[in-house]
C-alpha positions as CSV (number, residue, x, y, z in Angstrom):
1,M,16.2,5.7,16.9
2,L,13.4,6.5,14.4
3,L,14.0,6.5,10.7
4,S,13.0,9.5,8.5
5,R,10.2,8.7,6.0
6,D,12.5,9.0,2.9
7,L,15.1,6.7,4.7
8,A,12.6,4.1,5.7
9,L,11.1,4.0,2.2
10,K,14.6,3.7,0.7
11,Y,15.4,1.0,3.0
12,I,12.2,-1.0,2.4
13,L,12.0,-0.4,-1.3
14,G,15.9,-0.1,-2.1
15,V,17.9,-2.5,0.3
16,L,15.3,-5.2,0.3
17,M,14.4,-5.1,-3.3
18,D,17.2,-7.7,-3.9
19,E,15.1,-10.3,-1.7
20,K,11.5,-11.6,-2.7
21,N,9.1,-9.5,-0.8
22,Y,5.4,-9.1,-0.7
23,Y,3.3,-6.1,0.0
24,I,0.0,-5.6,1.6
25,Y,-1.4,-2.3,0.5
26,I,-4.2,0.2,0.9
27,L,-5.6,2.2,-1.8
28,T,-8.1,5.0,-1.4
29,N,-9.9,7.5,-3.8
30,Q,-9.3,11.4,-3.8
31,S,-12.0,11.9,-1.0
32,N,-10.4,9.2,1.3
33,N,-13.7,7.5,1.8
34,I,-13.5,4.3,-0.2
35,F,-10.6,1.6,0.6
36,Y,-9.0,-1.3,-1.5
37,V,-6.8,-3.7,0.3
38,G,-4.5,-5.9,-2.0
39,V,-1.4,-7.8,-1.9
40,T,1.4,-8.1,-4.4
41,S,5.1,-9.0,-5.0
42,D,5.8,-5.7,-7.1
43,L,4.1,-2.7,-5.3
44,I,5.3,0.0,-7.8
45,K,4.2,-1.9,-10.7
46,R,0.8,-3.0,-9.0
47,V,-0.2,0.8,-8.0
48,Y,1.0,2.2,-11.4
49,E,-1.6,-0.4,-13.0
50,H,-4.4,0.8,-10.6
51,K,-3.4,4.4,-11.1
52,N,-3.7,3.9,-15.0
53,K,-6.8,1.7,-14.7
54,L,-5.1,-1.2,-16.3
55,V,-6.8,-3.2,-13.5
56,K,-10.6,-3.7,-14.3
57,G,-13.0,-4.1,-11.6
58,F,-13.4,-2.2,-8.2
59,T,-10.3,0.2,-8.4
60,E,-11.4,1.2,-12.0
61,K,-14.8,1.6,-11.1
62,Y,-14.6,3.6,-8.0
63,N,-11.3,5.6,-9.0
64,V,-9.4,4.2,-6.2
65,Y,-5.7,4.9,-6.9
66,K,-4.1,6.6,-3.9
67,L,-1.5,4.5,-2.1
68,V,-2.0,5.6,1.6
69,Y,-0.6,2.5,3.5
70,F,1.8,-0.6,2.8
71,E,3.7,-3.1,4.6
72,L,6.6,-5.6,4.0
73,H,6.4,-9.4,4.4
74,S,8.9,-11.9,3.5
75,D,6.4,-14.8,3.2
76,I,3.7,-14.9,0.7
77,N,1.3,-16.9,2.9
78,E,1.9,-14.5,5.9
79,A,1.1,-11.6,3.4
80,I,-2.1,-13.2,2.1
81,L,-3.3,-14.0,5.5
82,K,-2.8,-10.3,6.7
83,E,-4.5,-9.1,3.6
84,K,-7.6,-11.4,4.3
85,R,-7.6,-10.1,7.9
86,L,-7.3,-6.5,6.9
87,K,-10.1,-6.7,4.3
88,K,-12.3,-7.7,7.3
89,W,-11.4,-4.8,9.7
90,K,-13.8,-2.4,10.2
91,R,-13.5,1.1,8.5
92,K,-12.3,2.9,11.7
93,Y,-9.4,0.3,12.4
94,K,-8.3,0.8,8.9
95,I,-8.2,4.5,9.4
96,K,-6.1,4.0,12.6
97,L,-3.6,2.0,10.7
98,I,-3.3,4.6,8.0
99,E,-3.1,7.5,10.1
100,K,-0.4,5.9,12.5
101,L,2.1,6.0,9.5
102,N,0.7,8.4,7.4
103,P,-1.4,11.0,9.0
104,K,-1.7,13.7,6.2
105,W,-2.9,10.8,3.7
106,I,-0.3,11.6,1.3
107,D,0.2,9.4,-2.0
108,L,3.0,7.4,-1.1
109,Y,3.3,6.0,-4.6
110,Y,5.2,9.3,-5.5
111,D,7.7,8.6,-2.7
112,I,8.4,5.0,-3.4
113,I,9.1,5.7,-7.2
114,R,12.0,7.9,-6.5
115,F,14.0,4.9,-5.2
């Protein structure tokens, strides 16, 4: 049985918030042509920081703030390893990964803050 996007987000961000989790995420700009890959233990807070330019550096400089992909990991070492691998992926593979779960490239931030 496939979960609806809302139900899946609620499960990932609601039920599992009681446990220590780590998120790999991909941000992009409004034109979807620049990517930033990161890892965090607090996805909502971290994306908020990017959106409000509280994080100095790449995302601030290139106006990268739209959350288009994230995945959950229970082990920080696993999450960091996956983040490093994902950063090395060619652009076309990152696009395939994003479009597999988010074909319309919507900003998932506004979905996850509802929970």
